[in-house]
C-alpha positions as CSV (number, residue, x, y, z in Angstrom):
1,M,-50.4,-5.8,-59.3
2,L,-47.9,-3.8,-61.4
3,D,-49.2,-2.6,-64.8
4,E,-46.1,-3.2,-67.0
5,R,-47.5,-1.3,-69.9
6,S,-46.9,1.9,-67.9
7,L,-43.2,1.1,-67.7
8,P,-40.4,2.3,-70.1
9,L,-39.4,-0.3,-72.7
10,R,-36.1,-1.0,-71.1
11,E,-37.7,-1.7,-67.8
12,R,-40.3,-4.1,-69.4
13,K,-37.4,-6.0,-71.1
14,R,-35.6,-6.2,-67.8
15,L,-38.6,-7.6,-66.1
16,R,-39.2,-10.1,-68.9
17,T,-35.6,-11.3,-68.6
18,R,-35.8,-11.7,-64.9
19,R,-39.1,-13.6,-65.2
20,T,-37.6,-15.9,-67.8
21,L,-34.6,-16.7,-65.7
22,A,-36.7,-17.3,-62.6
23,E,-39.1,-19.6,-64.4
24,T,-36.3,-21.5,-66.1
25,A,-34.4,-21.9,-62.9
26,L,-37.4,-23.2,-61.0
27,R,-38.0,-25.8,-63.7
28,L,-34.4,-27.0,-63.9
29,F,-33.8,-27.0,-60.1
30,T,-37.0,-28.9,-59.5
31,D,-36.3,-31.5,-62.2
32,H,-32.5,-31.9,-61.7
33,G,-31.8,-30.5,-58.2
34,F,-30.3,-27.2,-57.2
35,E,-26.8,-28.3,-56.6
36,A,-26.7,-30.4,-59.8
37,T,-27.8,-27.6,-62.1
38,T,-25.0,-25.3,-63.0
39,L,-25.3,-21.7,-63.7
40,E,-23.9,-22.4,-67.1
41,R,-26.8,-24.7,-67.9
42,L,-29.3,-22.2,-66.6
43,V,-28.1,-19.3,-68.7
44,E,-27.9,-21.5,-71.7
45,E,-31.5,-22.7,-71.3
46,A,-32.7,-19.2,-70.7
47,E,-30.7,-17.9,-73.7
48,V,-28.9,-15.1,-71.9
49,S,-25.3,-14.4,-71.0
50,K,-23.8,-14.7,-67.5
51,S,-23.4,-11.0,-67.3
52,T,-27.1,-10.6,-68.0
53,F,-27.8,-13.1,-65.3
54,F,-25.8,-11.2,-62.7
55,R,-27.4,-7.9,-63.7
56,A,-30.7,-9.5,-62.7
57,F,-29.7,-11.6,-59.7
58,P,-26.8,-11.5,-57.2
59,A,-26.4,-15.3,-57.0
60,K,-27.8,-18.7,-58.1
61,E,-29.6,-18.9,-54.8
62,A,-31.4,-15.7,-55.5
63,V,-33.0,-16.8,-58.7
64,A,-34.1,-20.0,-57.1
65,V,-36.2,-18.2,-54.5
66,E,-37.6,-15.4,-56.6
67,A,-41.2,-16.3,-55.6
68,E,-40.2,-15.8,-52.0
69,T,-38.4,-12.5,-52.5
70,E,-41.3,-11.1,-54.5
71,V,-43.3,-11.1,-51.3
72,W,-40.8,-9.2,-49.2
73,T,-39.8,-6.8,-51.9
74,A,-43.4,-5.7,-52.3
75,Y,-43.9,-5.6,-48.5
76,T,-41.0,-3.3,-47.8
77,A,-42.0,-1.1,-50.7
78,A,-45.5,-0.8,-49.3
79,L,-44.1,0.2,-45.9
80,D,-41.8,2.7,-47.4
81,R,-44.8,4.3,-49.3
82,G,-47.2,4.3,-46.3
83,R,-47.8,6.5,-43.3
84,P,-48.3,4.3,-40.3
85,E,-51.3,5.0,-38.1
86,G,-52.7,3.2,-35.1
87,V,-51.4,-0.1,-33.8
88,V,-48.1,-0.8,-35.7
89,L,-48.6,-4.6,-35.8
90,D,-51.9,-4.0,-37.6
91,V,-50.1,-1.7,-40.1
92,L,-47.6,-4.5,-40.8
93,R,-50.4,-7.1,-41.1
94,D,-52.4,-4.9,-43.5
95,A,-49.3,-4.2,-45.7
96,L,-48.4,-8.0,-45.9
97,T,-52.0,-9.0,-46.5
98,E,-52.4,-6.5,-49.3
99,V,-49.2,-7.8,-50.9
100,A,-50.4,-11.3,-50.7
101,V,-53.7,-10.4,-52.4
102,A,-51.9,-8.4,-55.2
103,L,-49.4,-11.0,-56.3
104,D,-49.8,-12.3,-59.8
105,P,-52.2,-15.3,-60.4
106,D,-49.3,-17.7,-61.2
107,W,-47.5,-16.9,-58.0
108,D,-49.3,-19.6,-56.0
109,R,-47.8,-22.4,-58.2
110,R,-44.4,-20.8,-58.2
111,Y,-44.3,-20.3,-54.4
112,V,-45.4,-23.8,-53.6
113,A,-42.7,-25.2,-55.9
114,T,-40.1,-22.8,-54.5
115,R,-40.8,-23.8,-50.8
116,R,-40.6,-27.5,-51.8
117,L,-37.3,-26.8,-53.5
118,I,-35.9,-25.0,-50.5
119,L,-36.5,-28.1,-48.4
120,T,-34.1,-30.1,-50.7
121,A,-31.2,-27.7,-50.6
122,P,-29.6,-26.5,-47.3
123,A,-28.0,-23.6,-49.2
124,L,-31.4,-22.3,-50.2
125,L,-32.7,-22.5,-46.7
126,A,-29.8,-20.6,-45.3
127,Y,-30.1,-18.0,-48.1
128,V,-33.8,-17.4,-47.3
129,D,-33.1,-17.1,-43.6
130,H,-30.3,-14.6,-44.3
131,Y,-32.6,-12.7,-46.8
132,R,-35.5,-12.5,-44.3
133,T,-33.1,-11.1,-41.6
134,G,-32.2,-8.4,-44.1
135,V,-35.9,-7.7,-44.6
136,E,-36.5,-7.4,-40.9
137,R,-33.6,-4.9,-40.7
138,Q,-35.2,-2.8,-43.5
139,V,-38.5,-2.8,-41.7
140,V,-36.9,-1.7,-38.4
141,A,-35.1,1.2,-40.1
142,C,-38.3,2.2,-42.0
143,L,-40.5,2.1,-38.9
144,A,-37.8,3.9,-36.8
145,G,-37.7,6.8,-39.3
146,K,-41.5,7.0,-39.6
147,L,-42.3,6.8,-35.9
148,G,-39.3,8.9,-34.7
149,L,-37.8,6.0,-32.7
150,D,-34.3,4.8,-32.4
151,D,-33.6,1.8,-34.6
152,G,-32.2,0.0,-31.6
153,D,-35.7,0.0,-30.1
154,L,-36.4,-3.7,-29.3
155,R,-40.1,-3.3,-29.9
156,L,-39.4,-2.6,-33.6
157,Q,-37.3,-5.7,-33.9
158,V,-39.9,-7.8,-32.2
159,L,-42.6,-6.5,-34.5
160,A,-40.5,-7.0,-37.6
161,E,-39.8,-10.6,-36.6
162,L,-43.4,-11.3,-35.6
163,T,-44.5,-10.4,-39.1
164,T,-42.2,-12.7,-40.9
165,T,-43.1,-15.5,-38.4
166,A,-46.8,-14.9,-39.0
167,W,-46.1,-15.3,-42.7
168,S,-44.1,-18.5,-42.1
169,V,-46.8,-20.1,-40.0
170,A,-49.6,-19.2,-42.5
171,A,-47.7,-20.1,-45.6
172,R,-46.3,-23.4,-44.2
173,D,-49.7,-24.8,-43.8
174,W,-50.9,-23.5,-47.1
175,V,-47.9,-25.0,-49.0
176,R,-48.3,-28.4,-47.2
177,N,-51.9,-28.5,-48.5
178,E,-50.7,-27.7,-52.1
179,A,-52.3,-24.2,-52.0
180,D,-55.7,-25.7,-51.5
181,G,-58.3,-23.0,-51.3
182,G,-56.1,-20.6,-53.3
183,R,-55.0,-17.2,-52.3
184,E,-58.1,-16.6,-50.2
185,R,-57.2,-19.4,-47.9
186,L,-53.6,-18.1,-47.6
187,V,-54.8,-14.6,-46.7
188,R,-57.3,-16.0,-44.2
189,R,-54.5,-18.1,-42.5
190,L,-52.3,-15.0,-42.5
191,R,-54.9,-12.9,-40.7
192,D,-55.5,-15.8,-38.2
193,A,-51.7,-15.9,-37.5
194,F,-51.7,-12.2,-36.7
195,R,-54.8,-12.5,-34.5
196,A,-53.0,-15.3,-32.6
197,V,-50.1,-13.0,-31.5
198,P,-51.9,-11.1,-28.7
199,A,-53.9,-14.2,-27.8
200,S,-50.6,-16.1,-27.4
201,L,-49.3,-13.5,-25.1
202,D,-52.3,-13.9,-22.8
203,L,-52.0,-17.7,-22.8
204,R,-51.7,-19.1,-19.3
205,A,-50.9,-22.5,-17.9
206,P,-53.7,-24.1,-15.8
207,G,-53.8,-23.1,-12.2
208,T,-51.6,-20.0,-12.6
209,G,-54.4,-17.5,-12.0
């Protein structure tokens, strides 16, 4: 987890503003609905200007799903820093698992609330789908550069999408159960989802040899 004390004052203020906006947005959107809550009301409640809002987030949808984007921002940053060795799917699994472990203690509550909010607003579901597609493109580009492969290599695209799918499968069950078992259970489910990938490829119908 990031030690904010090591950051310059301006960066600490920026992070605090971003956190305030995200927390206020999640509360208002949960209580009153995403569509019914205007950007004007959000910035008024957070006591910031619209220009400050747009310096922190590109759109109303973005502030609504901050707990989701925290995962993928940290994940892509971890891949950028690392040097992949061994089985690439394992590298992606380890990076995502380490991110899940390191998220701040309050993230569990915010993520469950965010995923429930997404189900109530088609615009948010579309935004997250679009956002994850962008993450997958970043992962493909990162791996292509580090492995010396063409970014059109289909193996990289499959690996990138398998990773986001493994997260979706693990997190969906965890959210459905109100984060029961805490972060430990989420991580365990995530590892189980990755283990299921090769096992799924070997799955055969009865009587097919």
